[in-house]
C-alpha positions, 0 to 999 in steps of 0.5 A, a space after each residue: 336859206 335864200 328867200 324863194 326857200 324860205 318862202 318855201 318853207 312855210 307852205 311846206 311845214 305846216 305838213 310836218 308831223 301830217 298823218 295819211 291812212 291807206 286801206 288795203 285788203 292784200 286782194 289775191 290778185 294782186 299778191 299772186 300778181 306781185 309773184 309772179 313777177 318775182 318769179 315766185 310760184 303764184 298758186 303757191 299763195 292761198 288765202 291767210 298765207 305769210 307773204 315774204 318780209 319785204 313785199 309791204 311796199 306793193 300795195 296800200 299805193 297812194 292814187 292820184 286822178 289822172 288830171 291830178 297828175 303833173 308832166 312828169 307822171 308824179 301826183 301834183 305836189 300838195 294832192 298826196 304828199 307836201 308841194 315841194 317847188 321842185 320837180 325832179 324826185 328821186 328815191 334816196 334812203 331807206 330804214 325798215 323795221 319789222 314785226 310781222 309779215 304780212 298776210 295775205 287776204 286780209 284787211 291791213 293798214 298803211 299809216 304815212 307821216 311826213 317826217 322832216 322837210 330839209 331844204 340843202 345846197 350842194 354840188 348839184 345845187 338846192 334840193 328839197 329831202 323829204 322823210 317819209 314814216 310808213 306803219 304798218 298793220 294788221 289784224 290789231 297789230 303792229 307789222 313794220 316801220 318803214 321810213 323812207 327818204 326822197 329827195 327833191 332836184 330842179 330841172 334839168 335845162 332843156 338840151 343838158 345831161 343831168 348832174 351825176 355823182 361823183 363814181 366811186 368803185 364797188 368793193 370786189 372782195 364780197 362772199 357771194 355775188 348775182 348777176 342782174 337784168 334791168 329788163 323794162 319787162 320787170 320795171 313795167 310790171 313793178 311801175 303797175 303793181 306800185 301804181 307808179 306812173 313816174 314817166 322817167 320808168 317808162 318814156 325812154 324819150 322824156 327820160 332823154 329830152 326832159 329829166 337829162 338822163 340816158 335811158 329809161 330810169 330803174 325803180 330805186 324802189 325794186 333795186 332795193 327788192 332786188 338787194 333784199 331778194 338777194 341778201 334774202 336767198 343767204 339769210 341766217 334767220 327771219 329780216 329784223 330791220 335793214 338800212 338802204 341807201 341809193 347813191 347813183 341811178 341805174 338803166 333799164 337793159 342794164 345788168 347789175 351786179 349785187 353782191 353781198 359779205 357772209 352774215 355774221 352774228 346776225 348781220 349783213 352787209 349788200 352793195 350794188 354795181 352797175 356795168 362799170 363797176 360803179 356804187 350805186 347801192 348799199 344795204 345793212 340787213 339784221 336776222 333774228 
Protein backbone atom coordinates (compact mmCIF):
# COMPACT_ATOMS: atom_id res chain seq x y z
CA UNK A 1 0.00 0.00 0.00
CA UNK A 2 1.44 3.39 -1.01
CA UNK A 3 2.11 6.12 1.56
CA UNK A 4 -0.65 8.26 0.01
CA UNK A 5 -3.23 5.48 0.34
CA UNK A 6 -2.10 4.65 3.88
CA UNK A 7 -2.44 8.32 4.86
CA UNK A 8 -5.92 8.42 3.31
CA UNK A 9 -6.95 5.26 5.16
CA UNK A 10 -6.06 6.90 8.49
CA UNK A 11 -8.87 9.37 7.76
CA UNK A 12 -11.22 6.80 6.26
CA UNK A 13 -11.01 3.92 8.78
CA UNK A 14 -12.96 5.79 11.50
CA UNK A 15 -15.87 5.97 9.05
CA UNK A 16 -16.20 2.17 9.02
CA UNK A 17 -19.13 1.28 11.25
CA UNK A 18 -20.61 4.78 11.15
CA UNK A 19 -24.40 4.90 10.83
CA UNK A 20 -26.86 7.46 9.47
CA UNK A 21 -30.66 7.22 9.69
CA UNK A 22 -32.89 8.85 7.08
CA UNK A 23 -36.65 9.01 7.63
CA UNK A 24 -39.21 9.17 4.83
CA UNK A 25 -42.99 9.23 4.86
CA UNK A 26 -43.26 7.48 1.43
CA UNK A 27 -45.62 10.26 0.41
CA UNK A 28 -48.30 9.48 -2.17
CA UNK A 29 -47.30 12.28 -4.60
CA UNK A 30 -43.75 10.92 -4.76
CA UNK A 31 -44.93 7.32 -5.04
CA UNK A 32 -47.17 8.29 -7.94
CA UNK A 33 -44.25 10.03 -9.71
CA UNK A 34 -42.26 6.82 -9.39
CA UNK A 35 -45.21 4.84 -10.74
CA UNK A 36 -45.59 7.10 -13.75
CA UNK A 37 -41.86 6.91 -14.48
CA UNK A 38 -42.08 3.13 -14.79
CA UNK A 39 -45.42 3.03 -16.62
CA UNK A 40 -47.49 1.95 -13.62
CA UNK A 41 -50.90 3.63 -13.30
CA UNK A 42 -50.32 6.37 -10.68
CA UNK A 43 -53.95 6.36 -9.59
CA UNK A 44 -53.79 2.64 -8.77
CA UNK A 45 -51.67 3.41 -5.68
CA UNK A 46 -53.57 4.43 -2.56
CA UNK A 47 -52.68 5.13 1.07
CA UNK A 48 -51.29 1.89 2.49
CA UNK A 49 -50.79 0.16 -0.87
CA UNK A 50 -47.93 -2.32 -1.01
CA UNK A 51 -45.29 -1.15 -3.47
CA UNK A 52 -43.29 -3.32 -5.89
CA UNK A 53 -40.56 -5.14 -3.96
CA UNK A 54 -37.60 -3.23 -5.43
CA UNK A 55 -38.88 0.32 -4.94
CA UNK A 56 -36.87 0.83 -1.73
CA UNK A 57 -34.20 2.68 -3.69
CA UNK A 58 -36.64 5.37 -4.86
CA UNK A 59 -36.88 6.90 -1.40
CA UNK A 60 -34.65 7.94 1.53
CA UNK A 61 -32.54 10.30 -0.57
CA UNK A 62 -29.32 11.71 0.86
CA UNK A 63 -29.82 15.47 0.95
CA UNK A 64 -26.82 17.79 0.68
CA UNK A 65 -27.11 21.56 0.41
CA UNK A 66 -26.12 23.13 -2.91
CA UNK A 67 -22.90 24.57 -1.48
CA UNK A 68 -21.89 21.06 -0.35
CA UNK A 69 -21.76 19.67 -3.90
CA UNK A 70 -18.58 19.01 -5.83
CA UNK A 71 -18.14 20.01 -9.47
CA UNK A 72 -19.43 16.63 -10.58
CA UNK A 73 -22.69 16.98 -8.61
CA UNK A 74 -21.89 14.50 -5.84
CA UNK A 75 -21.82 15.68 -2.25
CA UNK A 76 -18.39 16.63 -0.96
CA UNK A 77 -16.59 13.86 0.89
CA UNK A 78 -17.54 13.81 4.55
CA UNK A 79 -21.01 15.32 4.06
CA UNK A 80 -23.01 12.10 3.59
CA UNK A 81 -20.28 9.62 2.60
CA UNK A 82 -16.64 9.11 3.62
CA UNK A 83 -14.12 11.59 2.12
CA UNK A 84 -12.55 9.11 -0.30
CA UNK A 85 -9.82 11.04 -2.17
CA UNK A 86 -10.79 10.02 -5.69
CA UNK A 87 -13.34 11.98 -7.72
CA UNK A 88 -15.06 9.40 -9.94
CA UNK A 89 -17.75 7.28 -8.27
CA UNK A 90 -19.74 4.49 -9.94
CA UNK A 91 -22.08 1.79 -8.64
CA UNK A 92 -20.70 -1.73 -9.07
CA UNK A 93 -22.55 -4.42 -7.11
CA UNK A 94 -25.51 -5.11 -4.88
CA UNK A 95 -26.85 -7.82 -2.56
CA UNK A 96 -30.46 -7.50 -1.42
CA UNK A 97 -32.62 -9.53 0.98
CA UNK A 98 -36.33 -8.78 1.24
CA UNK A 99 -38.74 -9.74 3.99
CA UNK A 100 -41.72 -7.50 3.16
CA UNK A 101 -42.74 -4.58 0.95
CA UNK A 102 -42.90 -0.85 1.61
CA UNK A 103 -46.36 0.64 2.00
CA UNK A 104 -47.31 3.97 0.47
CA UNK A 105 -48.04 6.92 2.74
CA UNK A 106 -46.58 5.40 5.91
CA UNK A 107 -43.47 6.53 7.79
CA UNK A 108 -40.34 4.46 7.24
CA UNK A 109 -36.61 4.73 7.85
CA UNK A 110 -33.34 3.69 6.24
CA UNK A 111 -30.33 2.96 8.43
CA UNK A 112 -27.13 3.31 6.38
CA UNK A 113 -23.91 1.79 7.72
CA UNK A 114 -20.42 2.05 6.21
CA UNK A 115 -19.42 -1.62 6.16
CA UNK A 116 -15.95 -1.33 4.62
CA UNK A 117 -13.56 0.82 2.59
CA UNK A 118 -10.95 -1.15 0.66
CA UNK A 119 -8.15 0.33 -1.48
CA UNK A 120 -7.13 -1.78 -4.49
CA UNK A 121 -4.79 -1.55 -7.45
CA UNK A 122 -5.69 -3.03 -10.82
CA UNK A 123 -5.40 -2.62 -14.57
CA UNK A 124 -7.15 0.75 -14.46
CA UNK A 125 -4.99 2.06 -11.60
CA UNK A 126 -5.76 2.62 -7.95
CA UNK A 127 -9.36 2.45 -6.74
CA UNK A 128 -11.33 2.39 -3.49
CA UNK A 129 -14.32 0.11 -2.97
CA UNK A 130 -16.92 1.46 -0.55
CA UNK A 131 -19.52 -0.97 0.80
CA UNK A 132 -22.70 0.38 2.39
CA UNK A 133 -25.43 -1.59 4.15
CA UNK A 134 -28.92 -0.09 4.05
CA UNK A 135 -31.53 -1.54 6.40
CA UNK A 136 -35.15 -0.51 5.72
CA UNK A 137 -37.76 -0.43 8.46
CA UNK A 138 -41.45 0.42 8.54
CA UNK A 139 -44.13 -0.21 11.13
CA UNK A 140 -41.61 -1.53 13.64
CA UNK A 141 -40.22 -4.30 11.40
CA UNK A 142 -37.27 -4.75 9.08
CA UNK A 143 -38.43 -4.93 5.46
CA UNK A 144 -35.14 -5.40 3.67
CA UNK A 145 -31.34 -5.28 3.87
CA UNK A 146 -29.44 -3.95 0.87
CA UNK A 147 -25.65 -3.99 0.57
CA UNK A 148 -24.21 -1.78 -2.15
CA UNK A 149 -20.68 -1.45 -3.54
CA UNK A 150 -19.39 1.78 -5.09
CA UNK A 151 -16.04 2.15 -6.84
CA UNK A 152 -14.04 5.38 -6.65
CA UNK A 153 -11.48 6.02 -9.39
CA UNK A 154 -8.86 8.61 -10.21
CA UNK A 155 -9.71 11.49 -12.54
CA UNK A 156 -9.36 10.93 -16.28
CA UNK A 157 -6.52 13.08 -17.72
CA UNK A 158 -7.82 15.90 -19.97
CA UNK A 159 -8.37 14.75 -23.53
CA UNK A 160 -8.22 11.03 -22.71
CA UNK A 161 -11.00 8.48 -22.78
CA UNK A 162 -11.98 6.74 -19.59
CA UNK A 163 -10.42 3.30 -19.11
CA UNK A 164 -12.74 0.64 -20.45
CA UNK A 165 -13.13 -2.87 -19.12
CA UNK A 166 -12.14 -5.75 -21.41
CA UNK A 167 -15.35 -6.58 -23.32
CA UNK A 168 -16.94 -10.00 -22.88
CA UNK A 169 -19.77 -11.22 -25.10
CA UNK A 170 -23.13 -11.70 -23.38
CA UNK A 171 -24.69 -15.19 -23.49
CA UNK A 172 -27.23 -15.67 -26.26
CA UNK A 173 -28.91 -18.90 -25.13
CA UNK A 174 -31.56 -17.07 -23.10
CA UNK A 175 -35.16 -18.20 -22.66
CA UNK A 176 -36.48 -14.65 -22.99
CA UNK A 177 -35.30 -11.15 -23.86
CA UNK A 178 -36.60 -7.58 -23.64
CA UNK A 179 -35.21 -4.70 -25.68
CA UNK A 180 -35.21 -1.47 -23.66
CA UNK A 181 -34.39 2.07 -24.80
CA UNK A 182 -32.27 3.99 -22.28
CA UNK A 183 -34.04 7.26 -23.00
CA UNK A 184 -32.99 10.73 -21.90
CA UNK A 185 -36.35 11.32 -20.23
CA UNK A 186 -36.27 8.09 -18.22
CA UNK A 187 -32.71 8.76 -17.05
CA UNK A 188 -33.65 12.35 -16.10
CA UNK A 189 -36.79 11.33 -14.21
CA UNK A 190 -34.93 8.63 -12.28
CA UNK A 191 -32.16 11.05 -11.29
CA UNK A 192 -34.75 13.63 -10.22
CA UNK A 193 -36.71 11.14 -8.11
CA UNK A 194 -33.58 9.80 -6.40
CA UNK A 195 -32.11 13.33 -6.00
CA UNK A 196 -28.99 12.31 -7.93
CA UNK A 197 -27.14 15.35 -9.30
CA UNK A 198 -24.15 13.44 -10.71
CA UNK A 199 -23.47 15.30 -13.95
CA UNK A 200 -22.45 12.24 -15.97
CA UNK A 201 -26.16 11.32 -16.01
CA UNK A 202 -27.44 14.51 -17.67
CA UNK A 203 -24.54 16.69 -18.87
CA UNK A 204 -23.10 15.16 -22.04
CA UNK A 205 -20.39 17.83 -22.42
CA UNK A 206 -19.14 17.19 -18.88
CA UNK A 207 -19.30 13.43 -19.45
CA UNK A 208 -17.17 13.66 -22.61
CA UNK A 209 -14.72 16.43 -21.79
CA UNK A 210 -14.12 15.86 -18.08
CA UNK A 211 -14.87 12.19 -17.40
CA UNK A 212 -13.83 10.85 -20.81
CA UNK A 213 -17.03 8.99 -21.67
CA UNK A 214 -18.47 8.99 -25.20
CA UNK A 215 -21.88 10.25 -24.04
CA UNK A 216 -24.19 10.72 -21.04
CA UNK A 217 -23.88 7.71 -18.72
CA UNK A 218 -26.88 5.58 -17.81
CA UNK A 219 -27.57 5.54 -14.06
CA UNK A 220 -26.46 2.17 -12.65
CA UNK A 221 -29.30 2.08 -10.14
CA UNK A 222 -31.77 2.54 -12.98
CA UNK A 223 -30.08 -0.25 -14.93
CA UNK A 224 -30.58 -2.65 -12.02
CA UNK A 225 -34.19 -1.49 -11.62
CA UNK A 226 -34.92 -2.29 -15.29
CA UNK A 227 -33.34 -5.73 -14.95
CA UNK A 228 -35.54 -6.48 -11.93
CA UNK A 229 -38.62 -5.21 -13.79
CA UNK A 230 -37.89 -7.64 -16.62
CA UNK A 231 -37.41 -10.55 -14.22
CA UNK A 232 -40.59 -9.80 -12.27
CA UNK A 233 -42.65 -10.23 -15.45
CA UNK A 234 -41.57 -13.90 -15.38
CA UNK A 235 -41.34 -14.35 -11.59
CA UNK A 236 -42.51 -17.68 -10.11
CA UNK A 237 -43.22 -16.05 -6.75
CA UNK A 238 -42.40 -13.14 -4.43
CA UNK A 239 -38.91 -11.64 -4.81
CA UNK A 240 -36.87 -12.53 -1.71
CA UNK A 241 -33.23 -11.87 -2.61
CA UNK A 242 -30.90 -10.86 -5.39
CA UNK A 243 -27.26 -10.18 -6.13
CA UNK A 244 -26.12 -8.03 -9.02
CA UNK A 245 -22.92 -6.85 -10.66
CA UNK A 246 -22.36 -4.14 -13.25
CA UNK A 247 -19.27 -4.61 -15.41
CA UNK A 248 -19.37 -1.89 -18.04
CA UNK A 249 -21.08 1.51 -18.38
CA UNK A 250 -24.09 2.04 -20.61
CA UNK A 251 -24.97 5.25 -22.40
CA UNK A 252 -28.21 7.18 -22.64
CA UNK A 253 -29.85 6.94 -26.05
CA UNK A 254 -28.78 3.35 -26.68
CA UNK A 255 -31.00 0.29 -26.69
CA UNK A 256 -30.02 -2.69 -24.56
CA UNK A 257 -31.09 -6.32 -24.38
CA UNK A 258 -32.18 -7.67 -20.98
CA UNK A 259 -32.00 -11.45 -21.23
CA UNK A 260 -32.76 -14.24 -18.83
CA UNK A 261 -33.10 -17.95 -18.27
CA UNK A 262 -36.35 -19.55 -17.17
CA UNK A 263 -36.86 -19.73 -13.41
CA UNK A 264 -35.84 -23.04 -11.85
CA UNK A 265 -36.19 -24.08 -8.21
CA UNK A 266 -37.22 -20.52 -7.32
CA UNK A 267 -34.13 -18.95 -8.90
CA UNK A 268 -33.56 -16.93 -12.07
CA UNK A 269 -30.46 -15.57 -13.78
CA UNK A 270 -30.66 -12.34 -15.77
CA UNK A 271 -28.00 -10.54 -17.77
CA UNK A 272 -27.76 -7.41 -19.86
CA UNK A 273 -26.11 -6.80 -23.23
CA UNK A 274 -25.36 -3.43 -24.82
CA UNK A 275 -25.91 -2.57 -28.49
CA UNK A 276 -22.68 -4.40 -29.38
CA UNK A 277 -23.65 -7.57 -27.53
CA UNK A 278 -21.17 -6.89 -24.72
CA UNK A 279 -22.05 -8.23 -21.27
CA UNK A 280 -22.64 -5.16 -19.06
CA UNK A 281 -24.52 -6.58 -16.10
CA UNK A 282 -25.67 -9.81 -14.46
CA UNK A 283 -28.13 -10.61 -11.71
CA UNK A 284 -29.25 -13.66 -9.75
CA UNK A 285 -32.73 -13.51 -8.18
CA UNK A 286 -34.47 -15.76 -5.66
CA UNK A 287 -38.22 -16.09 -5.25
CA UNK A 288 -40.37 -17.62 -2.54
